Short mmCIF file of the C-alpha atoms (twelve columns), coordinates in Angstrom:
data_MODEL
# 
_entry.id   MODEL 
# 
loop_
_atom_site.group_PDB 
_atom_site.id 
_atom_site.type_symbol 
_atom_site.label_atom_id 
_atom_site.label_alt_id 
_atom_site.label_comp_id 
_atom_site.label_asym_id 
_atom_site.label_seq_id 
_atom_site.Cartn_x 
_atom_site.Cartn_y 
_atom_site.Cartn_z 
_atom_site.pdbx_PDB_model_num 
ATOM 1   C CA . MET A 1   0.000  0.000  0.000   1 
ATOM 2   C CA . PHE A 2   2.751  2.415  0.975   1 
ATOM 3   C CA . SER A 3   4.747  1.704  -2.187  1 
ATOM 4   C CA . LYS A 4   1.687  2.481  -4.293  1 
ATOM 5   C CA . LEU A 5   1.342  5.894  -2.618  1 
ATOM 6   C CA . LEU A 6   5.043  6.686  -2.719  1 
ATOM 7   C CA . LYS A 7   5.374  6.970  -6.464  1 
ATOM 8   C CA . PRO A 8   2.646  9.594  -6.987  1 
ATOM 9   C CA . LEU A 9   3.944  11.513 -3.964  1 
ATOM 10  C CA . LEU A 10  7.422  11.583 -5.473  1 
ATOM 11  C CA . TRP A 11  5.976  12.755 -8.775  1 
ATOM 12  C CA . LEU A 12  4.079  15.505 -6.963  1 
ATOM 13  C CA . LEU A 13  7.215  16.541 -5.092  1 
ATOM 14  C CA . ALA A 14  9.205  16.608 -8.337  1 
ATOM 15  C CA . LEU A 15  6.515  18.726 -9.957  1 
ATOM 16  C CA . CYS A 16  6.556  21.195 -7.048  1 
ATOM 17  C CA . VAL A 17  10.345 21.427 -7.210  1 
ATOM 18  C CA . ALA A 18  10.224 21.979 -10.970 1 
ATOM 19  C CA . VAL A 19  7.629  24.743 -10.621 1 
ATOM 20  C CA . TYR A 20  9.672  26.417 -7.857  1 
ATOM 21  C CA . VAL A 21  12.831 26.285 -9.964  1 
ATOM 22  C CA . CYS A 22  10.952 27.763 -12.914 1 
ATOM 23  C CA . ILE A 23  9.672  30.607 -10.743 1 
ATOM 24  C CA . CYS A 24  13.176 31.293 -9.425  1 
ATOM 25  C CA . SER A 25  14.571 31.246 -12.954 1 
ATOM 26  C CA . TYR A 26  11.883 33.646 -14.161 1 
ATOM 27  C CA . MET A 27  12.448 36.045 -11.274 1 
ATOM 28  C CA . PHE A 28  16.210 35.989 -11.868 1 
ATOM 29  C CA . ALA A 29  15.805 36.660 -15.578 1 
ATOM 30  C CA . GLN A 30  13.165 39.383 -15.183 1 
ATOM 31  C CA . GLN A 31  14.393 41.161 -12.054 1 
ATOM 32  C CA . ARG A 32  15.956 44.136 -13.815 1 
ATOM 33  C CA . GLN A 33  12.812 44.747 -15.825 1 
ATOM 34  C CA . MET A 34  10.929 44.715 -12.518 1 
ATOM 35  C CA . ILE A 35  13.384 46.909 -10.564 1 
ATOM 36  C CA . PHE A 36  14.246 49.263 -13.445 1 
ATOM 37  C CA . PRO A 37  11.069 49.924 -15.505 1 
ATOM 38  C CA . GLY A 38  12.759 52.728 -17.384 1 
ATOM 39  C CA . GLU A 39  10.810 52.257 -20.600 1 
ATOM 40  C CA . SER A 40  7.826  54.052 -19.074 1 
ATOM 41  C CA . THR A 41  9.947  57.180 -18.565 1 
ATOM 42  C CA . ARG A 42  11.331 57.545 -22.092 1 
ATOM 43  C CA . VAL A 43  11.311 61.054 -23.583 1 
ATOM 44  C CA . ALA A 44  12.733 62.697 -26.694 1 
ATOM 45  C CA . ALA A 45  16.330 63.872 -26.451 1 
ATOM 46  C CA . GLU A 46  15.361 67.402 -27.490 1 
ATOM 47  C CA . THR A 47  13.323 67.811 -24.305 1 
ATOM 48  C CA . THR A 48  16.509 67.640 -22.219 1 
ATOM 49  C CA . ASN A 49  19.000 70.449 -21.640 1 
ATOM 50  C CA . PHE A 50  21.941 68.711 -19.989 1 
ATOM 51  C CA . ALA A 51  24.123 65.753 -20.947 1 
ATOM 52  C CA . LEU A 52  27.090 63.811 -19.640 1 
ATOM 53  C CA . GLN A 53  29.194 61.656 -21.916 1 
ATOM 54  C CA . ARG A 54  30.381 58.445 -20.326 1 
ATOM 55  C CA . ALA A 55  32.845 56.056 -21.946 1 
ATOM 56  C CA . ASP A 56  30.124 53.917 -23.501 1 
ATOM 57  C CA . VAL A 57  26.880 55.910 -23.389 1 
ATOM 58  C CA . LEU A 58  25.485 59.428 -23.446 1 
ATOM 59  C CA . LEU A 59  23.362 60.279 -20.422 1 
ATOM 60  C CA . ARG A 60  20.819 63.058 -20.759 1 
ATOM 61  C CA . GLY A 61  18.886 65.026 -18.200 1 
ATOM 62  C CA . TRP A 62  18.022 68.474 -16.959 1 
ATOM 63  C CA . GLN A 63  19.610 71.410 -15.199 1 
ATOM 64  C CA . TRP A 64  18.270 74.650 -13.773 1 
ATOM 65  C CA . HIS A 65  20.120 77.795 -12.770 1 
ATOM 66  C CA . PRO A 66  18.846 80.737 -10.682 1 
ATOM 67  C CA . GLU A 67  17.530 83.533 -12.847 1 
ATOM 68  C CA . ASP A 68  19.767 86.085 -11.129 1 
ATOM 69  C CA . GLY A 69  22.808 83.863 -11.691 1 
ATOM 70  C CA . LYS A 70  23.698 84.006 -7.997  1 
ATOM 71  C CA . ALA A 71  23.646 80.381 -6.910  1 
ATOM 72  C CA . GLY A 72  24.692 79.618 -3.367  1 
ATOM 73  C CA . SER A 73  24.739 75.848 -3.679  1 
ATOM 74  C CA . ALA A 74  24.295 72.960 -6.090  1 
ATOM 75  C CA . VAL A 75  21.803 70.125 -5.741  1 
ATOM 76  C CA . ILE A 76  21.868 66.753 -7.511  1 
ATOM 77  C CA . TYR A 77  18.639 64.739 -7.620  1 
ATOM 78  C CA . PHE A 78  18.295 60.969 -8.160  1 
ATOM 79  C CA . GLY A 79  14.795 59.648 -8.799  1 
ATOM 80  C CA . GLY A 80  12.842 56.498 -8.070  1 
ATOM 81  C CA . ASN A 81  12.725 53.327 -10.131 1 
ATOM 82  C CA . ALA A 82  9.846  54.448 -12.393 1 
ATOM 83  C CA . GLU A 83  10.071 58.202 -11.910 1 
ATOM 84  C CA . ASN A 84  9.928  60.833 -14.620 1 
ATOM 85  C CA . ILE A 85  12.525 62.999 -12.941 1 
ATOM 86  C CA . GLU A 86  11.832 66.047 -15.122 1 
ATOM 87  C CA . ARG A 87  8.656  66.494 -13.091 1 
ATOM 88  C CA . ARG A 88  10.778 67.254 -10.042 1 
ATOM 89  C CA . LEU A 89  12.568 70.165 -11.684 1 
ATOM 90  C CA . PRO A 90  9.791  72.764 -11.148 1 
ATOM 91  C CA . GLN A 91  9.348  71.615 -7.543  1 
ATOM 92  C CA . LEU A 92  13.061 71.829 -6.832  1 
ATOM 93  C CA . ALA A 93  13.354 75.209 -8.544  1 
ATOM 94  C CA . ARG A 94  10.523 76.645 -6.438  1 
ATOM 95  C CA . ALA A 95  11.902 75.235 -3.201  1 
ATOM 96  C CA . LEU A 96  15.529 76.117 -3.965  1 
ATOM 97  C CA . PRO A 97  15.501 79.375 -5.970  1 
ATOM 98  C CA . HIS A 98  19.147 80.060 -5.132  1 
ATOM 99  C CA . SER A 99  20.556 76.633 -6.013  1 
ATOM 100 C CA . ASP A 100 21.827 75.132 -9.234  1 
ATOM 101 C CA . ILE A 101 19.962 71.869 -9.857  1 
ATOM 102 C CA . TYR A 102 21.174 68.865 -11.826 1 
ATOM 103 C CA . MET A 103 19.566 65.531 -12.651 1 
ATOM 104 C CA . LEU A 104 20.403 62.796 -15.134 1 
ATOM 105 C CA . ALA A 105 18.109 60.000 -16.251 1 
ATOM 106 C CA . TYR A 106 19.540 56.588 -15.434 1 
ATOM 107 C CA . ARG A 107 20.712 54.369 -18.274 1 
ATOM 108 C CA . GLY A 108 17.671 53.242 -20.222 1 
ATOM 109 C CA . TYR A 109 15.532 56.001 -18.661 1 
ATOM 110 C CA . GLY A 110 14.416 59.341 -20.090 1 
ATOM 111 C CA . ALA A 111 16.610 60.033 -23.109 1 
ATOM 112 C CA . SER A 112 19.700 58.293 -21.733 1 
ATOM 113 C CA . GLU A 113 21.357 55.452 -23.595 1 
ATOM 114 C CA . GLY A 114 22.342 52.059 -22.222 1 
ATOM 115 C CA . GLU A 115 20.897 49.481 -19.849 1 
ATOM 116 C CA . PRO A 116 20.525 50.061 -16.093 1 
ATOM 117 C CA . SER A 117 22.305 48.128 -13.364 1 
ATOM 118 C CA . GLN A 118 23.334 49.059 -9.846  1 
ATOM 119 C CA . GLU A 119 27.022 49.127 -10.709 1 
ATOM 120 C CA . MET A 120 26.652 51.431 -13.702 1 
ATOM 121 C CA . MET A 121 24.048 53.653 -12.051 1 
ATOM 122 C CA . GLU A 122 26.368 54.253 -9.120  1 
ATOM 123 C CA . LEU A 123 29.395 54.905 -11.340 1 
ATOM 124 C CA . ASP A 124 27.339 57.311 -13.465 1 
ATOM 125 C CA . ALA A 125 26.101 59.084 -10.335 1 
ATOM 126 C CA . VAL A 126 29.642 59.596 -9.058  1 
ATOM 127 C CA . ALA A 127 30.652 60.903 -12.492 1 
ATOM 128 C CA . LEU A 128 27.761 63.375 -12.338 1 
ATOM 129 C CA . PHE A 129 28.882 64.529 -8.904  1 
ATOM 130 C CA . ASP A 130 32.415 65.044 -10.237 1 
ATOM 131 C CA . GLU A 131 31.067 67.103 -13.131 1 
ATOM 132 C CA . VAL A 132 28.974 69.261 -10.804 1 
ATOM 133 C CA . ARG A 133 32.000 69.725 -8.546  1 
ATOM 134 C CA . ARG A 134 34.004 70.831 -11.592 1 
ATOM 135 C CA . LEU A 135 31.313 73.348 -12.489 1 
ATOM 136 C CA . HIS A 136 30.936 74.547 -8.890  1 
ATOM 137 C CA . PRO A 137 34.332 74.192 -7.218  1 
ATOM 138 C CA . GLN A 138 33.570 76.592 -4.358  1 
ATOM 139 C CA . GLU A 139 29.913 75.839 -3.628  1 
ATOM 140 C CA . PRO A 140 28.455 73.220 -1.285  1 
ATOM 141 C CA . ILE A 141 26.794 70.286 -3.031  1 
ATOM 142 C CA . THR A 142 23.755 68.490 -1.650  1 
ATOM 143 C CA . VAL A 143 22.759 65.084 -3.004  1 
ATOM 144 C CA . MET A 144 19.064 64.187 -2.884  1 
ATOM 145 C CA . GLY A 145 17.542 60.794 -3.641  1 
ATOM 146 C CA . ARG A 146 14.034 59.405 -3.592  1 
ATOM 147 C CA . SER A 147 13.110 55.718 -3.155  1 
ATOM 148 C CA . LEU A 148 15.508 53.744 -5.391  1 
ATOM 149 C CA . GLY A 149 17.429 56.984 -5.811  1 
ATOM 150 C CA . THR A 150 18.265 56.967 -2.101  1 
ATOM 151 C CA . GLY A 151 20.404 53.898 -2.774  1 
ATOM 152 C CA . VAL A 152 22.190 55.737 -5.574  1 
ATOM 153 C CA . ALA A 153 22.591 58.854 -3.417  1 
ATOM 154 C CA . ALA A 154 24.031 56.759 -0.589  1 
ATOM 155 C CA . ALA A 155 26.665 55.371 -2.954  1 
ATOM 156 C CA . VAL A 156 27.647 58.915 -3.964  1 
ATOM 157 C CA . ALA A 157 27.854 59.929 -0.314  1 
ATOM 158 C CA . ASP A 158 30.175 57.003 0.305   1 
ATOM 159 C CA . ALA A 159 32.412 57.815 -2.655  1 
ATOM 160 C CA . ARG A 160 32.482 61.615 -2.643  1 
ATOM 161 C CA . ARG A 161 31.269 62.975 0.737   1 
ATOM 162 C CA . PRO A 162 28.790 65.673 -0.354  1 
ATOM 163 C CA . ASP A 163 28.018 68.567 1.974   1 
ATOM 164 C CA . GLY A 164 24.540 67.241 2.678   1 
ATOM 165 C CA . LEU A 165 22.347 64.245 1.908   1 
ATOM 166 C CA . VAL A 166 18.543 64.208 1.541   1 
ATOM 167 C CA . LEU A 167 16.807 60.818 1.526   1 
ATOM 168 C CA . VAL A 168 13.105 60.627 0.640   1 
ATOM 169 C CA . THR A 169 11.371 57.309 1.502   1 
ATOM 170 C CA . PRO A 170 14.676 55.478 1.999   1 
ATOM 171 C CA . PHE A 171 15.444 51.837 2.780   1 
ATOM 172 C CA . ASP A 172 18.356 50.042 4.407   1 
ATOM 173 C CA . SER A 173 18.777 47.850 1.313   1 
ATOM 174 C CA . ILE A 174 16.842 46.621 -1.675  1 
ATOM 175 C CA . LEU A 175 17.857 43.120 -0.626  1 
ATOM 176 C CA . ASN A 176 15.976 43.414 2.654   1 
ATOM 177 C CA . THR A 177 13.046 45.143 0.955   1 
ATOM 178 C CA . VAL A 178 12.671 42.379 -1.623  1 
ATOM 179 C CA . ARG A 179 13.238 39.706 1.013   1 
ATOM 180 C CA . GLY A 180 10.200 41.043 2.838   1 
ATOM 181 C CA . MET A 181 8.104  40.843 -0.337  1 
ATOM 182 C CA . TYR A 182 9.283  37.411 -1.474  1 
ATOM 183 C CA . ALA A 183 10.219 35.588 1.713   1 
ATOM 184 C CA . TRP A 184 9.549  32.242 0.005   1 
ATOM 185 C CA . LEU A 185 12.297 32.848 -2.585  1 
ATOM 186 C CA . PRO A 186 16.096 32.575 -2.086  1 
ATOM 187 C CA . VAL A 187 16.466 36.316 -2.637  1 
ATOM 188 C CA . GLU A 188 20.106 36.395 -1.529  1 
ATOM 189 C CA . LEU A 189 20.998 34.045 -4.370  1 
ATOM 190 C CA . LEU A 190 18.822 35.668 -7.015  1 
ATOM 191 C CA . LEU A 191 19.169 39.430 -6.519  1 
ATOM 192 C CA . ARG A 192 21.804 41.109 -8.681  1 
ATOM 193 C CA . ASP A 193 21.367 44.703 -7.443  1 
ATOM 194 C CA . PRO A 194 21.107 44.776 -3.610  1 
ATOM 195 C CA . PHE A 195 21.602 48.569 -3.152  1 
ATOM 196 C CA . ASP A 196 22.913 48.406 0.423   1 
ATOM 197 C CA . SER A 197 22.417 51.996 1.621   1 
ATOM 198 C CA . ALA A 198 23.227 51.201 5.246   1 
ATOM 199 C CA . ALA A 199 26.643 49.869 4.242   1 
ATOM 200 C CA . HIS A 200 27.346 52.856 1.976   1 
ATOM 201 C CA . LEU A 201 26.527 55.343 4.739   1 
ATOM 202 C CA . LYS A 202 28.590 53.624 7.401   1 
ATOM 203 C CA . HIS A 203 31.431 56.132 7.107   1 
ATOM 204 C CA . TYR A 204 29.548 59.224 5.901   1 
ATOM 205 C CA . GLN A 205 29.690 61.954 8.550   1 
ATOM 206 C CA . GLY A 206 27.863 64.788 6.820   1 
ATOM 207 C CA . PRO A 207 24.346 65.995 7.711   1 
ATOM 208 C CA . ILE A 208 21.452 63.793 6.580   1 
ATOM 209 C CA . LEU A 209 17.774 64.684 6.193   1 
ATOM 210 C CA . VAL A 210 15.401 61.693 6.114   1 
ATOM 211 C CA . LEU A 211 11.858 62.328 4.880   1 
ATOM 212 C CA . ARG A 212 9.474  59.418 5.375   1 
ATOM 213 C CA . ALA A 213 5.827  58.871 4.444   1 
ATOM 214 C CA . SER A 214 3.371  57.879 7.152   1 
ATOM 215 C CA . HIS A 215 1.545  55.422 4.864   1 
ATOM 216 C CA . ASP A 216 4.319  54.077 2.647   1 
ATOM 217 C CA . LYS A 217 3.159  50.820 1.042   1 
ATOM 218 C CA . VAL A 218 6.294  50.403 -1.089  1 
ATOM 219 C CA . VAL A 219 9.144  50.960 1.370   1 
ATOM 220 C CA . GLY A 220 7.853  49.532 4.623   1 
ATOM 221 C CA . ALA A 221 8.404  51.354 7.893   1 
ATOM 222 C CA . ALA A 222 10.680 48.546 9.062   1 
ATOM 223 C CA . ARG A 223 13.113 49.198 6.229   1 
ATOM 224 C CA . THR A 224 13.397 52.923 6.996   1 
ATOM 225 C CA . ASP A 225 13.646 52.136 10.707  1 
ATOM 226 C CA . ALA A 226 16.504 49.733 9.982   1 
ATOM 227 C CA . LEU A 227 18.338 52.421 8.031   1 
ATOM 228 C CA . LEU A 228 17.876 54.939 10.845  1 
ATOM 229 C CA . GLN A 229 19.134 52.366 13.334  1 
ATOM 230 C CA . SER A 230 22.316 52.013 11.272  1 
ATOM 231 C CA . LEU A 231 22.736 55.822 11.292  1 
ATOM 232 C CA . GLN A 232 22.680 56.235 15.057  1 
ATOM 233 C CA . GLY A 233 25.325 58.670 16.256  1 
ATOM 234 C CA . LYS A 234 25.321 60.624 12.989  1 
ATOM 235 C CA . ALA A 235 23.871 64.069 12.258  1 
ATOM 236 C CA . VAL A 236 20.450 62.861 11.106  1 
ATOM 237 C CA . GLU A 237 17.226 64.871 11.014  1 
ATOM 238 C CA . VAL A 238 14.056 62.824 10.511  1 
ATOM 239 C CA . LEU A 239 10.709 64.210 9.407   1 
ATOM 240 C CA . ALA A 240 7.675  61.929 9.115   1 
ATOM 241 C CA . LEU A 241 4.994  63.495 6.945   1 
ATOM 242 C CA . PRO A 242 1.449  62.566 8.034   1 
ATOM 243 C CA . HIS A 243 -1.214 61.492 5.550   1 
ATOM 244 C CA . THR A 244 1.344  60.794 2.822   1 
ATOM 245 C CA . GLY A 245 2.190  57.726 0.770   1 
ATOM 246 C CA . HIS A 246 5.227  56.644 -1.202  1 
ATOM 247 C CA . SER A 247 4.367  58.896 -4.155  1 
ATOM 248 C CA . SER A 248 2.081  61.511 -2.614  1 
ATOM 249 C CA . ILE A 249 4.860  62.605 -0.238  1 
ATOM 250 C CA . LEU A 250 6.286  64.608 -3.135  1 
ATOM 251 C CA . ARG A 251 3.131  66.725 -3.181  1 
ATOM 252 C CA . ALA A 252 3.444  67.672 0.486   1 
ATOM 253 C CA . PRO A 253 4.527  71.314 0.938   1 
ATOM 254 C CA . ALA A 254 6.194  70.349 4.223   1 
ATOM 255 C CA . LEU A 255 8.642  68.142 2.321   1 
ATOM 256 C CA . TRP A 256 9.854  70.978 0.134   1 
ATOM 257 C CA . ASP A 257 9.974  73.387 3.074   1 
ATOM 258 C CA . ALA A 258 12.224 70.917 4.908   1 
ATOM 259 C CA . VAL A 259 14.450 70.488 1.860   1 
ATOM 260 C CA . ALA A 260 14.770 74.271 1.498   1 
ATOM 261 C CA . ARG A 261 15.780 74.658 5.144   1 
ATOM 262 C CA . PHE A 262 18.287 71.836 4.921   1 
ATOM 263 C CA . VAL A 263 19.949 72.876 1.674   1 
ATOM 264 C CA . ALA A 264 20.218 76.562 2.515   1 
ATOM 265 C CA . PRO A 265 20.341 77.012 6.306   1 
ATOM 266 C CA . PRO A 266 21.299 80.445 7.717   1 
ATOM 267 C CA . ALA A 267 24.952 79.587 8.170   1 
ATOM 268 C CA . ARG A 268 26.174 76.266 6.854   1 
ATOM 269 C CA . PRO A 269 29.993 76.072 6.888   1 
ATOM 270 C CA . MET A 270 31.701 74.786 3.774   1 
ATOM 271 C CA . ARG A 271 33.931 71.770 4.262   1 
# 
């Protein structure tokens, strides 16, 4: 009797294993399309007004300069994984009328060439910082990131030590975020782009502004809490915005007021 039941049970087990392996294979193959949906952000090159030539690709984006030409600082913005970053330019310009603003679309986003990956996004971001530093050798530079862009901003902070860092809806790592979503998958083995912000910020000693949404359904509170735990002992200001979600936080006037205060305080010393 037992031997008669064993064979179909083994076949069922083999089928379950095969289905699980297929799911893992699919998730591994499709992960960058899921994490980097840049196709939805594509725009014509002529709509951009700033570009940075890398060794293999041309990255395009946007810049804004104060109308009176008297900039007191420079700000670099890195957007989320499906964000049309050009929409942030008017908001940043209104909040920071005395700052030069720069943003580049990631590879495969906007009008930028190439294919996105964590490694290349971080290298491109550092190259952008270096270009902004070349253009503004005497001015403080603040790096601002939102959602996925907080991981990119953290990498820049690690590599180049900007004068200030603004993180909107940040996480400790994409690895931990995805692990929480797909606990039944071997995420550590599958994920190619972990974006470990906590590790990148381990040695950064500059001021940090963290802006979190009260009802964030994308980056869970636990992930932002874990990042803040890793930043204990550093100069961190945290503002939780009530009645906001992962995307709607960008429409909160309090967010832009906080960014304006942080970027241009009454007397910020240059380092």
